[in-house]
N, CA, C and O of each residue as an XYZ file, in Angstrom:
636
protein
N      -2.243    192.044     22.500
C      -0.981    192.703     22.741
C      -0.651    192.635     24.218
O      -1.543    192.620     25.066
N       0.639    192.595     24.518
C       1.124    192.520     25.887
C       1.757    193.841     26.235
O       2.494    194.408     25.429
N       1.475    194.357     27.459
C       2.096    195.607     27.888
C       2.621    195.446     29.299
O       2.224    194.532     30.021
N       3.524    196.349     29.690
C       4.091    196.277     31.036
C       3.240    197.084     32.010
O       2.154    197.544     31.655
N       3.729    197.257     33.235
C       2.973    197.949     34.272
C       2.755    199.420     33.955
O       1.828    200.027     34.490
N       3.579    200.007     33.102
C       3.436    201.411     32.702
C       2.599    201.551     31.443
O       2.523    202.640     30.874
N       1.981    200.494     31.005
C       1.146    200.436     29.803
C       1.931    200.604     28.517
O       1.361    200.996     27.498
N       3.237    200.315     28.539
C       4.045    200.350     27.326
C       3.916    199.002     26.629
O       4.098    197.960     27.260
N       3.610    199.011     25.356
C       3.440    197.734     24.651
C       4.764    196.995     24.495
O       5.834    197.601     24.451
N       4.664    195.685     24.414
C       5.872    194.889     24.211
C       6.309    194.977     22.760
O       5.518    195.277     21.866
N       7.592    194.707     22.551
C       8.137    194.719     21.206
C       8.212    193.288     20.703
O       8.854    192.442     21.325
N       7.560    193.011     19.581
C       7.606    191.647     19.058
C       9.037    191.225     18.718
O       9.832    192.031     18.233
N       9.349    189.980     18.974
C      10.682    189.474     18.667
C      10.546    188.097     18.042
O       9.708    187.295     18.454
N      11.354    187.838     17.075
C      11.333    186.518     16.441
C      12.305    185.564     17.120
O      12.380    184.393     16.749
N      13.061    186.055     18.124
C      14.046    185.229     18.808
C      13.498    184.564     20.074
O      14.239    183.884     20.784
N      12.219    184.754     20.356
C      11.623    184.190     21.569
C      11.163    182.770     21.271
O      10.470    182.524     20.284
N      11.548    181.862     22.114
C      11.090    180.481     21.954
C      10.626    179.967     23.303
O      11.120    180.387     24.349
N       9.704    179.085     23.265
C       9.187    178.499     24.504
C       9.546    177.032     24.574
O       9.370    176.291     23.608
N      10.046    176.621     25.714
C      10.397    175.226     25.922
C       9.693    174.755     27.180
O       9.798    175.386     28.231
N       8.992    173.670     27.074
C       8.324    173.087     28.226
C       9.114    171.857     28.654
O       9.333    170.939     27.863
N       9.532    171.848     29.895
C      10.268    170.702     30.426
C       9.352    169.990     31.401
O       8.938    170.559     32.411
N       9.038    168.743     31.092
C       8.127    167.997     31.954
C       8.837    167.559     33.235
O      10.060    167.423     33.278
N       8.044    167.347     34.256
C       8.556    166.912     35.552
C       9.065    165.481     35.423
O       8.309    164.588     35.040
N      10.324    165.258     35.737
C      10.911    163.927     35.600
C      11.368    163.362     36.937
O      12.088    162.365     36.982
N      10.950    163.999     38.023
C      11.365    163.538     39.349
C      10.174    162.909     40.067
O       9.116    163.523     40.203
N      10.365    161.687     40.516
C       9.305    160.987     41.235
C       9.083    161.630     42.602
O      10.041    162.043     43.256
N       7.810    161.718     43.041
C       7.573    162.234     44.386
C       8.112    161.261     45.422
O       8.136    160.050     45.207
N       8.538    161.809     46.538
C       9.099    160.991     47.608
C       8.392    161.337     48.914
O       8.134    162.508     49.194
N       8.084    160.330     49.702
C       7.478    160.542     51.011
C       8.552    161.094     51.943
O       9.601    160.475     52.120
N       8.292    162.258     52.541
C       9.289    162.864     53.420
C       8.898    162.771     54.895
O       9.759    162.862     55.771
N       7.617    162.592     55.172
C       7.161    162.563     56.557
C       5.756    161.977     56.592
O       4.998    162.104     55.631
N       5.416    161.338     57.701
C       4.027    160.915     57.891
C       3.652    161.024     59.354
O       4.498    160.944     60.245
N       2.361    161.208     59.578
C       1.820    161.294     60.929
C       0.686    160.285     61.042
O      -0.179    160.208     60.169
N       0.697    159.513     62.123
C      -0.353    158.527     62.371
C      -1.071    158.903     63.656
O      -0.455    159.006     64.716
N      -2.370    159.108     63.555
C      -3.188    159.457     64.707
C      -4.239    158.365     64.881
O      -5.210    158.304     64.127
N      -4.042    157.505     65.876
C      -4.952    156.387     66.092
C      -6.229    156.796     66.818
O      -7.191    156.028     66.847
N      -6.257    157.989     67.404
C      -7.490    158.484     68.016
C      -8.458    158.952     66.938
O      -9.634    158.588     66.950
N      -7.962    159.756     66.010
C      -8.821    160.269     64.934
C      -8.925    159.294     63.762
O      -9.832    159.405     62.937
N      -7.992    158.335     63.690
C      -7.994    157.390     62.578
C      -7.485    158.009     61.284
O      -7.961    157.668     60.201
N      -6.520    158.916     61.390
C      -5.987    159.604     60.219
C      -4.497    159.292     60.022
O      -3.723    159.235     60.978
N      -4.128    159.095     58.774
C      -2.740    158.925     58.369
C      -2.435    160.052     57.391
O      -3.014    160.117     56.307
N      -1.528    160.935     57.779
C      -1.170    162.086     56.949
C       0.183    161.819     56.299
O       1.174    161.572     56.986
N       0.214    161.871     54.974
C       1.440    161.640     54.211
C       1.901    162.959     53.594
O       1.112    163.657     52.957
N       3.172    163.302     53.779
C       3.731    164.523     53.201
C       4.788    164.142     52.174
O       5.730    163.409     52.478
N       4.622    164.648     50.954
C       5.530    164.346     49.844
C       6.336    165.591     49.478
O       5.964    166.707     49.842
N       7.434    165.397     48.760
C       8.270    166.529     48.357
C       7.781    167.204     47.084
O       8.321    168.242     46.700
N       6.780    166.649     46.423
C       6.151    167.282     45.263
C       4.681    166.849     45.216
O       4.319    165.838     45.818
N       3.831    167.605     44.505
C       2.397    167.316     44.509
C       2.050    165.929     43.963
O       2.665    165.443     43.014
N       1.053    165.310     44.588
C       0.553    164.002     44.163
C      -0.929    164.107     43.830
O      -1.616    165.038     44.250
N      -1.404    163.128     43.064
C      -2.797    163.092     42.633
C      -3.561    162.065     43.469
O      -3.373    160.864     43.276
N      -4.412    162.507     44.387
C      -5.120    161.569     45.263
C      -6.116    160.667     44.540
O      -6.524    159.640     45.083
N      -6.513    161.036     43.323
C      -7.443    160.192     42.574
C      -6.799    158.881     42.149
O      -7.499    157.936     41.784
N      -5.471    158.815     42.192
C      -4.727    157.622     41.786
C      -4.387    156.747     43.000
O      -3.759    155.701     42.839
N      -4.788    157.152     44.205
C      -4.396    156.442     45.430
C      -4.820    154.974     45.414
O      -5.976    154.648     45.145
N      -3.860    154.097     45.707
C      -4.104    152.669     45.886
C      -3.556    152.321     47.271
O      -2.359    152.074     47.425
N      -4.440    152.302     48.286
C      -3.983    152.134     49.668
C      -3.345    150.779     49.936
O      -2.655    150.618     50.943
N      -3.556    149.801     49.061
C      -2.951    148.485     49.289
C      -1.430    148.520     49.123
O      -0.760    147.517     49.370
N      -0.879    149.668     48.706
C       0.564    149.832     48.630
C       1.169    150.371     49.919
O       2.378    150.588     49.998
N       0.327    150.590     50.934
C       0.799    151.126     52.219
C       0.695    150.045     53.286
O      -0.361    149.445     53.483
N       1.815    149.807     53.974
C       1.839    148.818     55.044
C       2.391    149.456     56.313
O       3.391    150.174     56.284
N       1.715    149.177     57.430
C       2.189    149.601     58.744
C       2.799    148.374     59.404
O       2.166    147.321     59.468
N       4.041    148.509     59.901
C       4.751    147.394     60.527
C       5.261    147.817     61.900
O       5.378    149.008     62.192
N       5.563    146.828     62.738
C       6.148    147.139     64.046
C       7.666    147.308     63.954
O       8.265    147.972     64.801
N       8.293    146.714     62.936
C       9.738    146.783     62.714
C      10.006    146.299     61.284
O       9.140    145.664     60.682
N      11.185    146.588     60.734
C      11.495    146.080     59.391
C      11.354    144.550     59.337
O      11.790    143.846     60.249
N      10.749    144.057     58.273
C      10.522    142.616     58.061
C       9.678    141.952     59.131
O       9.729    140.730     59.267
N       8.918    142.694     59.881
C       8.103    142.137     60.955
C       6.859    141.445     60.412
O       6.298    141.859     59.397
N       6.439    140.392     61.094
C       5.170    139.751     60.756
C       4.012    140.494     61.417
O       2.852    140.275     61.070
N       4.327    141.370     62.368
C       3.305    142.224     62.963
C       3.130    143.421     62.033
O       3.825    144.430     62.147
N       2.185    143.278     61.114
C       1.990    144.315     60.106
C       0.550    144.295     59.612
O      -0.200    143.346     59.843
N       0.196    145.357     58.937
C      -1.118    145.421     58.306
C      -1.013    146.246     57.034
O      -0.515    147.371     57.050
N      -1.489    145.673     55.925
C      -1.587    146.376     54.656
C      -2.969    147.006     54.582
O      -3.980    146.326     54.760
N      -3.010    148.300     54.320
C      -4.304    148.980     54.252
C      -5.160    148.390     53.136
O      -4.654    148.010     52.079
N      -6.475    148.321     53.392
C      -7.386    147.703     52.431
C      -8.484    148.655     51.953
O      -8.706    148.794     50.751
N      -9.165    149.305     52.891
C     -10.370    150.058     52.547
C     -10.285    151.544     52.868
O     -11.263    152.271     52.689
N      -9.154    151.995     53.329
C      -9.006    153.398     53.707
C      -9.061    154.278     52.463
O      -8.866    153.795     51.348
N      -9.324    155.566     52.654
C      -9.524    156.458     51.509
C      -9.097    157.882     51.852
O      -8.820    158.203     53.008
N      -9.049    158.728     50.824
C      -8.730    160.144     51.019
C      -9.732    161.008     50.284
O     -10.297    160.606     49.266
N      -9.942    162.199     50.813
C     -10.724    163.228     50.118
C      -9.849    164.464     49.898
O     -10.349    165.543     49.579
N      -8.547    164.290     50.072
C      -7.598    165.399     49.914
C      -7.541    165.857     48.461
O      -7.688    165.048     47.545
N      -7.324    167.165     48.251
C      -7.097    167.654     46.886
C      -5.661    167.364     46.463
O      -4.855    166.903     47.271
N      -5.340    167.632     45.202
C      -3.952    167.513     44.740
C      -3.069    168.414     45.593
O      -3.452    169.534     45.933
N      -1.894    167.921     45.934
C      -0.981    168.724     46.735
C       0.114    167.860     47.331
O       0.244    166.685     46.989
N       0.902    168.445     48.224
C       2.016    167.715     48.823
C       1.609    166.969     50.089
O       2.357    166.117     50.568
N       0.437    167.274     50.636
C      -0.049    166.572     51.834
C      -1.325    165.832     51.488
O      -2.268    166.411     50.948
N      -1.346    164.547     51.804
C      -2.532    163.727     51.580
C      -2.933    163.100     52.907
O      -2.136    162.419     53.553
N      -4.167    163.335     53.300
C      -4.674    162.772     54.546
C      -5.569    161.595     54.209
O      -6.552    161.725     53.480
N      -5.205    160.441     54.756
C      -5.965    159.211     54.524
C      -6.788    158.924     55.765
O      -6.266    158.869     56.879
N      -8.094    158.742     55.552
C      -8.970    158.340     56.653
C      -8.942    156.820     56.720
O      -9.342    156.136     55.779
N      -8.462    156.305     57.848
C      -8.380    154.853     57.999
C      -9.783    154.278     58.151
O     -10.547    154.698     59.020
N     -10.108    153.318     57.302
C     -11.409    152.650     57.374
C     -11.483    151.864     58.685
O     -10.451    151.434     59.200
N     -12.688    151.670     59.232
C     -12.814    150.959     60.509
C     -12.092    149.613     60.540
O     -11.477    149.273     61.550
N     -12.155    148.843     59.453
C     -11.486    147.536     59.457
C      -9.966    147.673     59.504
O      -9.293    146.867     60.147
N      -9.421    148.684     58.832
C      -7.971    148.921     58.893
C      -7.571    149.437     60.272
O      -6.605    148.954     60.862
N      -8.303    150.404     60.779
C      -7.990    150.992     62.081
C      -8.109    149.961     63.198
O      -7.235    149.881     64.060
N      -9.179    149.173     63.192
C      -9.362    148.172     64.251
C      -8.312    147.068     64.187
O      -7.883    146.567     65.226
N      -7.891    146.681     62.982
C      -6.845    145.666     62.872
C      -5.557    146.169     63.520
O      -4.895    145.441     64.259
N      -5.214    147.419     63.232
C      -3.992    147.997     63.810
C      -4.116    148.093     65.332
O      -3.173    147.772     66.055
N      -5.275    148.533     65.812
C      -5.481    148.689     67.255
C      -5.500    147.352     67.997
O      -5.089    147.287     69.156
N      -5.968    146.291     67.349
C      -6.048    144.979     68.003
C      -4.685    144.314     68.182
O      -4.517    143.476     69.068
N      -3.729    144.672     67.361
C      -2.388    144.097     67.461
C      -1.612    144.870     68.534
O      -1.250    146.030     68.332
N      -1.363    144.226     69.660
C      -0.730    144.906     70.803
C       0.766    145.156     70.616
O       1.394    145.797     71.458
N       1.342    144.656     69.519
C       2.766    144.884     69.232
C       2.936    145.926     68.124
O       4.045    146.408     67.893
N       1.855    146.272     67.446
C       1.902    147.144     66.279
C       1.354    148.535     66.598
O       0.242    148.672     67.108
N       2.146    149.561     66.294
C       1.698    150.954     66.357
C       1.091    151.342     67.705
O       0.013    151.934     67.769
N       1.801    150.999     68.773
C       1.374    151.460     70.098
C       2.234    152.644     70.547
O       1.923    153.298     71.542
N       3.317    152.916     69.810
C       4.195    154.057     70.069
C       5.003    154.330     68.801
O       4.915    153.574     67.833
N       5.783    155.401     68.804
C       6.662    155.688     67.666
C       7.692    154.584     67.477
O       8.135    154.327     66.357
N       8.075    153.927     68.578
C       9.130    152.912     68.529
C       8.717    151.625     67.830
O       9.579    150.869     67.382
N       7.430    151.360     67.728
C       7.008    150.142     67.029
C       6.039    150.475     65.885
O       5.088    149.743     65.610
N       6.319    151.603     65.238
C       5.525    152.025     64.082
C       6.463    152.321     62.915
O       7.289    153.231     62.985
N       6.327    151.554     61.859
C       7.081    151.737     60.622
C       6.090    151.792     59.470
O       4.961    151.314     59.586
N       6.517    152.373     58.367
C       5.650    152.461     57.200
C       6.436    152.075     55.962
O       7.592    152.467     55.806
N       5.811    151.308     55.084
C       6.374    151.065     53.760
C       5.370    151.583     52.740
O       4.163    151.600     52.980
N       5.896    152.001     51.606
C       5.038    152.499     50.536
C       5.562    151.958     49.214
O       6.737    152.119     48.887
N       4.679    151.315     48.459
C       5.054    150.740     47.163
C       4.910    151.799     46.068
O       4.181    152.777     46.235
N       5.599    151.600     44.963
C       5.596    152.593     43.886
C       4.223    152.768     43.239
O       3.952    153.823     42.665
N       3.347    151.756     43.317
C       2.026    151.850     42.694
C       1.001    152.551     43.585
O      -0.158    152.688     43.194
N       1.408    152.997     44.775
C       0.481    153.591     45.736
C      -0.114    154.905     45.249
O      -1.323    155.113     45.351
N       0.717    155.785     44.725
C       0.276    157.127     44.337
C       1.191    157.644     43.241
O       2.321    157.179     43.093
N       0.699    158.610     42.472
C       1.489    159.209     41.400
C       1.563    160.714     41.585
O       0.727    161.316     42.259
N       2.575    161.307     40.978
C       2.670    162.762     40.953
C       1.560    163.298     40.059
O       0.895    162.534     39.359
N       1.365    164.590     40.084
C       0.348    165.204     39.229
C       0.725    165.108     37.753
O      -0.118    165.334     36.885
N       1.986    164.775     37.461
C       2.398    164.567     36.066
C       2.451    163.076     35.709
O       2.907    162.724     34.622
N       1.995    162.205     36.602
C       1.879    160.782     36.285
C       3.047    159.903     36.670
O       3.075    158.730     36.297
N       4.022    160.433     37.410
C       5.170    159.615     37.818
C       4.858    158.884     39.121
O       4.264    159.476     40.021
N       5.243    157.611     39.247
C       4.971    156.874     40.488
C       5.811    157.390     41.650
O       6.904    157.921     41.456
N       5.286    157.225     42.853
C       6.011    157.634     44.052
C       7.254    156.763     44.209
O       7.270    155.604     43.793
N       8.293    157.334     44.813
C       9.500    156.552     45.121
C       9.123    155.486     46.144
O       8.552    155.791     47.191
N       9.441    154.261     45.839
C       9.119    153.152     46.731
C       9.985    153.227     47.981
O      11.186    153.482     47.901
N       9.368    153.004     49.132
C      10.142    152.922     50.370
C       9.807    151.591     51.044
O       8.846    151.480     51.804
N      10.618    150.604     50.745
C      10.503    149.286     51.360
C      11.923    148.864     51.709
O      12.762    148.685     50.826
N      12.183    148.707     53.001
C      13.533    148.386     53.439
C      13.501    147.177     54.368
O      12.641    147.077     55.243
N      14.431    146.277     54.172
C      14.518    145.107     55.037
C      15.320    145.399     56.299
O      15.293    144.616     57.248
N      16.026    146.516     56.314
C      16.883    146.811     57.460
C      16.560    148.133     58.145
O      16.915    148.334     59.307
N      15.891    149.033     57.436
C      15.623    150.355     57.984
C      14.127    150.519     58.220
O      13.307    149.866     57.574
N      13.788    151.391     59.145
C      12.400    151.625     59.484
C      12.073    153.097     59.294
O      12.764    153.961     59.835
N      11.030    153.391     58.532
C      10.582    154.759     58.340
C       9.616    155.088     59.480
O       8.445    154.711     59.440
N      10.117    155.791     60.491
C       9.333    156.138     61.682
C       8.486    157.380     61.419
O       8.841    158.203     60.575
N       7.370    157.523     62.133
C       6.510    158.697     61.932
C       7.145    159.982     62.462
O       7.904    159.959     63.430
N       6.824    161.093     61.817
C       7.225    162.415     62.315
C       6.355    162.793     63.507
O       6.802    163.471     64.431
N       5.102    162.340     63.467
C       4.164    162.558     64.564
C       3.380    161.274     64.787
O       3.065    160.547     63.845
N       3.073    161.010     66.045
C       2.326    159.800     66.392
C       1.419    160.106     67.577
O       1.848    160.704     68.564
N       0.172    159.693     67.468
C      -0.744    159.798     68.608
C      -1.376    158.435     68.825
O      -2.001    157.864     67.932
N      -1.194    157.933     70.038
C      -1.742    156.633     70.389
C      -3.266    156.715     70.492
O      -3.839    157.805     70.511
N      -3.896    155.581     70.557
C      -5.356    155.511     70.656
C      -5.811    155.975     72.036
O      -5.499    155.344     73.045
N      -6.542    157.068     72.071
C      -7.066    157.605     73.328
C      -8.589    157.517     73.383
O      -9.212    158.023     74.316
N      -9.181    156.875     72.384
C     -10.644    156.789     72.291
C     -11.139    155.599     73.094
O     -10.657    154.478     72.933
N     -12.109    155.860     73.961
C     -12.692    154.788     74.759
C     -13.630    153.951     73.896
O     -14.321    154.491     73.031
N     -13.661    152.642     74.121
C     -14.576    151.790     73.350
C     -16.030    152.141     73.653
O     -16.359    152.591     74.750
N     -16.879    151.929     72.677
C     -18.314    152.131     72.880
C     -19.066    151.005     72.193
O     -18.601    150.457     71.194
N     -20.201    150.671     72.718
C     -21.040    149.603     72.134
C     -21.744    150.176     70.926
O     -22.383    151.225     71.004
N     -21.625    149.482     69.808
C     -22.287    149.936     68.586
C     -23.489    149.048     68.226
O     -24.345    149.444     67.435
N     -23.543    147.846     68.814
C     -24.646    146.940     68.530
C     -24.663    145.852     69.587
O     -23.614    145.494     70.123
N     -25.841    145.320     69.896
C     -25.931    144.180     70.806
C     -27.202    143.409     70.502
O     -28.134    143.934     69.893
N     -27.228    142.154     70.937
C     -28.379    141.271     70.765
C     -28.696    140.630     72.103
O     -27.799    140.187     72.821
N     -29.971    140.586     72.428
C     -30.413    139.931     73.660
C     -31.066    138.615     73.273
O     -32.027    138.583     72.505
N     -30.529    137.528     73.819
C     -31.093    136.211     73.564
C     -31.908    135.784     74.778
O     -31.402    135.767     75.900
N     -33.151    135.444     74.552
C     -34.019    135.005     75.660
C     -34.291    133.523     75.582
O     -35.001    132.980     76.429
């Protein structure tokens, strides 16, 4: 039995019906932040997405629309829970490729992002709205250039 806050029981009614309306709106990327020091790409959507469906090969970083100075993510990943914000940790090979290109992602002015519809899905299974434009550039809401000093990770001495 159901009762209200005053402990009064509810009155059964035969006129009550329940209708479930499924989510029919595709999630859309509204903002992203690229931090080349931490190696993080934060994507903000207008509705919750399922990170278990993430396919990073649908994300490309470009210096300008239709630019050949670009990199499609390959090995990056997320540990984010379901929600409207997904943080992608850029894998070393993806991060180093972006950092090595002196025309790509050195400032907000030469950082664009495209996202294919197969990249991620909503929590109800709808694909993300594709953002690929030949004339427009989706610039980051936040950008941090690479401030990390290089360090030696391995060396060999030949005698």
